[in-house]
N, C-alpha and C positions, 0 to 999 in steps of 0.2 A: 454508154454515157459519154458524151463529147465535151461537156463542161465538168471539170474535175475540181471541186472546192478543196481548199487546204485541209489536209488530214484525212480525206476520204479515200486516198490511195496510198496511205502510209503502210510500211511493211518493215518491221525490225528497225535497223539503224537508218532506214530511208524515210525522210519526211514525205517523199513522193516516189512512187515506183510504178512507172508506166512501161509495159512491154506487151508484145502481141499475145502472150499467154493469158494476160488479165484484161487487156483492152481489146475487145473483139473488133473494134473499129479499125485497128491497125494491124499490119502484117509485117512491116519492115523496120520501123523506127522505135527507139527506146529512149527513156529518160529516167534517171534517178537523181534525187537530191539527197546527198549524204551529209549528215550532221555528226561531227566529231567533237568531243570535249577535249580539254587540254591533256596531252599525252596519250590519247586514244588511237587505236589502229583499227583498220577494217580490211578484210581479205575477201576476194571474190574471184571467180573464174570467168573469163570473157566468153567462153563457149563459141558459138558460131557468129558472134558479132565483133565488130571493131568498136572501140570506145575512145572518147576524149574526156580527160579529167580537166575540168575548168573551175578554178577557184571562184566562188562568189564572195566570200569573206575569208580572210586568213590565207595561210600558206600550208604546204604539205610536202612530204617526201613520198614519191611513187616508186615502188619497186616492181618491175616487170621481169620476172625471172632474173637474169643476170644484169639487167639494166637498172640503174638508179637515177631518177629524175627529180631534181629539186625544183619546186615551184614556189616562187616568192609570193604569188597571189596578190591580193589587194585588200584595202580596208572595206570597200563595198563595191557593188556593181556600178554605183554612181560616181566613184572616184577615178575611173579610167579603165583602160584595157588591162587584161591579165595575161600572164604566160599560161601555158597549158601543156598537157602531155597526151600524146597519141599512143594507144595501146592496141596490139594486134589481137586477132581472134586466136583461140586455143592457147591462152596464156593464163598463168596464175598471177594475181595482182595483190599487192599490199599497199594501202594508203595509210600514212601516219602523219599526225599533226601535233607538234609540240605545244602550240598555243591554242589549238582548237580552231574550228572553222566550219564553213558550209561549202560543199563542193557539188557542182553539177557533173553528172556522168551521162554524157550524150552518146548513144549507140545506134548501130544499124547492122542488120544482118548482112553478111558479106561473103564473098567467095575467096578473094586473094588474101594472103597473110603477109601484110607489110610489116616492116620493122618498127619497134617502139622508137618514138622520136620526141624531142623537145621543141615546143613552139614558143618563141620569145615574144614578149609584149611589144618591143619596138618594131617588129616586123609585121605586126597585124595591120592590114590596110583599113584605115578609118575613112568613111565616106560621108559627106554632107549631102543628104538627099532631100529633094523637095524644096519648097520655099514658102514664106509666109506662115500661115497656120498649118501647113503640111510639112514644115521643116523638121528633120530628125537626123540623128547620128546613127550610122550603121557601121558596126565593127565586124569586118569580114574575116574573122580569125580562121574559119574552116569552110570558106566558100569554095565553090568548085574550081575557081581559077586562082586561089590563094594558097591552098594547102592540100597536099596529096592524100586522099583516102580512097578506099575502094568504092563505097557507096554513100558514106555519111557526108551530109552538108549541114553546117551549123553556123549561125551568125547571131550577134546581139544587136539590139536596137534600143536607143534611148530617145523617148518622145518627150519634149518639153511640156510642162503643165499647160493645159488648154489646147494642145495641138492634136492633130490626127496623124496617124502613120498607117503603114500597111494599106496605103491608098494610092491610086484608085483600087477598087476591088479587083482582084485577079484570081486566077486559078491555075493549077497544074495537076489535073487529074485525068489527062488523056495522053497517050503516046502518039504524037504527031511529029515525025522527024523534021528537025529544023525549025519547028514552030512552038511546040509545047512538050514538056517532059511530064511523066507520071510520077508524082512525088506525094507521099503523105507528109503531114507536118504537125509538130507539137509546138504550142506556145506555152512558155512558162513565164509567169509575171511576178514582178516586184514593184511596189509603189513607194516612192520616197515620202516620208512624213507620216505622222500618226493619223489614222482615219482615212488615208488616201485610197482612192479606187479609180477604176477605169472601166471601159466597155469594149467588148470584142464582138464583132458581127461575122457570122458565116451564113451564107444562104445558098439554096440549091442551084446547081448547074444542070441538073437533070431531075426528072420526076423521082420523088422519094429520096432526094439527096439530103445532105446535112443542112440543118436549119437551127442556128443558135444565135441568141442575143444574150450575152452574159455580162453581169457586173463582176469585175475581177479585182481581186486584192492580192496582197503579197502571199505567195505560196500556192495560188490557184494555177490551173492549167486548162487549156482548151485544145482539143484534138481536132484536126482537120483531115479526115480521110479523103474528102472530096469537097467540091463546091467552091463558089466564089467566097473569098475571105477578105475582110476589111470593110470599114476602117477599124483600127485600134485607137481608142480615144482616151486621152489622159485628162484627169480632173484638173482644172485650173489650180496652180500653186503646188501641184504634186507631180513631178516628173515620173514617167512610167518606163520601166525596163522590161523587155522580154527577150527570152532566149528562144530562137527558132531552131528546131531539130528536124531535118528532112531526110528522107530516103525513099527509094522506090524499087520496083522489080526490074527495071531496065538495066542492061549492061553498061550503058553510057552514063557516067556521072556528070550531069549537066543541069543547070538551073535555067529552064526556059518556061516563061509564064505568058499567059494570055490575059490582057486587061478586059474588063467588062466594057462592052461597046457603048453603054450609056454614060460611062464615067471615064474620061481620059485625062482629067486635070489632076495635078497634085504630085506627080512623080518627079518631075524636074523643075 
């Protein structure tokens, strides 16, 4: 299943739990949405994956063995960028939230064990991409050239109501040195305003490839193991947020994409 409606992949404290063990389409990338009430804590082991804790709403304290990282967080994903915590593989983690909140745990299977680190909100590169009805804001908090990870790549995108993003359609499902990187991708969506929705398109780059046209709402996800993906379309009057989590089997951590030859407009 590549379209994951809200609640269909819930597990324990996670409103969403996507990993290669339960999502047959994926081999490398993981995503959990953790919901904590006031004063609640949650512990987990990172295993063979590196992780980033990214507040969606609220703040938290992250303990990674002997490291303690305080995250101020934010009111909502539409209120601006957030600070975040990087967590290494083979570590025991505890997340505590005094006021409660919702937190994205973005992960990727990795080889190197890097140190736990704090990522500050003011240091997150924010990019205005596209123009006109294709204008959007990209928050490159863990892009390949902004923050050091072993395999994980993660960014946030805000699409104004009525606009298209993730456009033109593009892909990254083949290893072609210097041209294209092989990366799986997870889209996690939130829509501002009651009743808001959007659309996500994925279409095949090869025979039998992924083919999805999904109406998406807050809490939904779309998995992109392969294929051309885009556009992501926001309903007029309802800005759309999505978190992209990417990882692949290659040793080089790089974001190299190939645009669909029939669609070249909309990126800049």
